[in-house]
LUMBADREN-637277 format. One line per field, with one value per residue (C-alpha): residue number from 0; x, y, z. Coordinates in steps of 0.2 Angstrom, whole numbers. Layout:
<nodes>
i = [NUM:...]
x = [X:...]
y = [Y:...]
z = [Z:...]
</nodes>
This chain:
<nodes>
i = [0:1:2:3:4:5:6:7:8:9:10:11:12:13:14:15:16:17:18:19:20:21:22:23:24:25:26:27:28:29:30:31:32:33:34:35:36:37:38:39:40:41:42:43:44:45:46:47:48:49:50:51:52:53:54:55:56:57:58:59:60:61:62:63:64:65:66:67:68:69:70:71:72:73:74:75:76:77:78:79:80:81:82:83:84:85:86:87:88:89:90:91:92:93:94:95:96:97:98:99:100:101:102:103:104:105:106:107:108:109:110:111:112:113:114:115:116:117:118:119:120:121:122:123:124:125:126:127:128:129:130:131:132:133:134:135:136:137:138:139:140:141:142:143:144:145:146:147:148:149:150:151:152:153:154:155:156:157:158:159:160:161:162:163:164:165:166:167:168:169:170:171:172:173:174:175:176:177:178:179:180:181:182:183:184:185:186:187:188:189:190:191:192:193:194:195:196:197:198:199:200:201:202:203:204:205:206:207:208:209:210:211:212:213:214:215:216:217:218:219:220:221:222:223:224:225:226:227:228:229:230:231:232:233:234]
x = [341:335:345:342:351:367:382:389:406:414:423:441:437:426:440:452:440:438:456:459:444:451:467:458:449:464:473:487:483:477:468:479:490:493:488:502:502:490:505:510:492:492:507:502:486:491:476:475:473:455:452:462:453:435:440:447:431:421:431:429:411:410:419:434:448:450:456:466:472:491:492:490:474:473:463:450:445:428:414:397:391:400:392:374:378:382:363:355:349:342:334:325:318:312:303:296:288:281:270:273:292:290:278:292:305:295:293:311:316:304:312:329:325:318:333:345:336:336:356:357:348:359:376:373:386:383:391:379:365:370:372:354:348:357:349:332:333:340:325:314:322:315:296:285:299:304:296:311:323:313:312:330:333:321:333:348:341:337:355:362:353:361:378:376:378:395:391:397:384:370:374:376:360:350:357:352:335:331:338:328:312:315:310:293:287:269:265:273:256:253:267:258:251:262:279:274:269:286:295:286:289:308:308:300:313:327:320:320:338:343:336:344:327:327:310:303:313:307:290:292:300:287:273:283:286:268:262:276:275:259:268:277:267:270:266]
y = [667:675:674:692:697:687:697:690:689:701:695:699:706:719:725:726:737:748:750:755:766:775:777:785:796:802:805:792:788:801:799:792:783:764:754:741:725:711:702:718:721:704:706:723:718:700:692:680:683:680:694:707:702:704:720:727:721:730:746:744:742:758:768:771:760:754:737:730:713:712:730:736:745:763:776:784:802:804:812:818:807:792:793:794:780:769:771:770:751:754:771:761:748:760:771:756:749:765:778:789:788:793:808:813:812:823:836:836:838:852:860:857:864:881:885:879:890:905:903:900:917:926:920:913:919:923:906:898:906:902:883:883:891:877:864:871:871:853:848:858:848:832:840:827:815:801:805:795:808:823:817:815:832:839:831:839:856:854:847:861:872:863:865:884:884:877:866:848:842:852:843:827:827:834:820:807:813:815:797:790:799:793:776:781:790:786:781:790:794:807:817:818:835:842:845:862:867:859:870:886:883:880:895:905:898:902:920:923:916:927:943:937:938:924:927:925:910:902:905:898:883:880:881:869:857:856:852:839:831:822:813:802:787:770:756]
z = [840:824:808:806:821:818:812:796:793:779:764:763:746:754:767:752:743:758:760:742:741:757:748:732:743:752:735:737:719:707:691:678:691:690:707:713:705:709:720:728:734:741:751:756:763:768:757:743:724:724:737:727:711:718:726:709:700:712:709:691:692:702:689:700:690:673:670:654:652:656:664:682:685:682:692:682:681:688:677:681:666:672:689:681:669:684:690:673:675:692:686:671:683:695:682:673:689:696:687:702:699:680:687:699:685:674:689:692:674:673:689:682:664:671:680:666:654:664:666:647:644:655:649:631:618:601:597:609:601:582:588:594:579:569:579:578:559:560:569:556:542:550:549:540:540:552:569:579:571:575:593:593:587:600:614:606:607:625:628:619:631:646:637:636:655:654:670:667:680:672:656:662:672:656:645:658:662:643:639:654:647:630:635:640:624:621:604:590:583:598:589:573:571:586:577:572:589:596:583:587:606:603:593:606:619:608:606:624:625:611:620:637:645:659:665:647:645:660:655:637:643:656:643:632:646:652:635:630:648:642:629:642:648:656:643]
</nodes>
């Protein structure tokens, strides 16, 4: 019989993980609650210490519990940013291995940013607009200076647009996409001579948000991303 057809025996730690995960989903333990002690879990599930420890380590890697020496594991509060951080290494490997994946990420980011900037234009408060103005001036201050600082300021401007929506998932996805793309900037030389263009584009985007004109904000963001997208390449 082919080895591929054989059913492998599951480790006890996998069963312990499944039981604990089900308890978390059922709300038996809420964020901030402490799980039973190691000895209590051993008695509860009828398994040895290694199975409990392996299961707990898997829960910690999944971001479901936090473990501190000498204390019982604590259930963590799930966050969108925490979920995305779990896949960062896998995302980096995928993007670095495939030009198609990088192209798809740029397309996804554009689709995402157009929706966000429209929402931002609809609901931006005066405080939001003033914050974007401050960030734009901070980016302008990096003109003819350090290119890395200029790019970082560029990213901060886009994250602030996401934050204007007030949606935690939008914010986390925006940060994750920008962080992933930052690893694929083409040579900084490509930015030379383009800084003024970037600032003008950001100013036009901000102007549309200030006017609460969602359609104009989409048009300005699309033009900006179409040009800026050429600066991300596999090296």
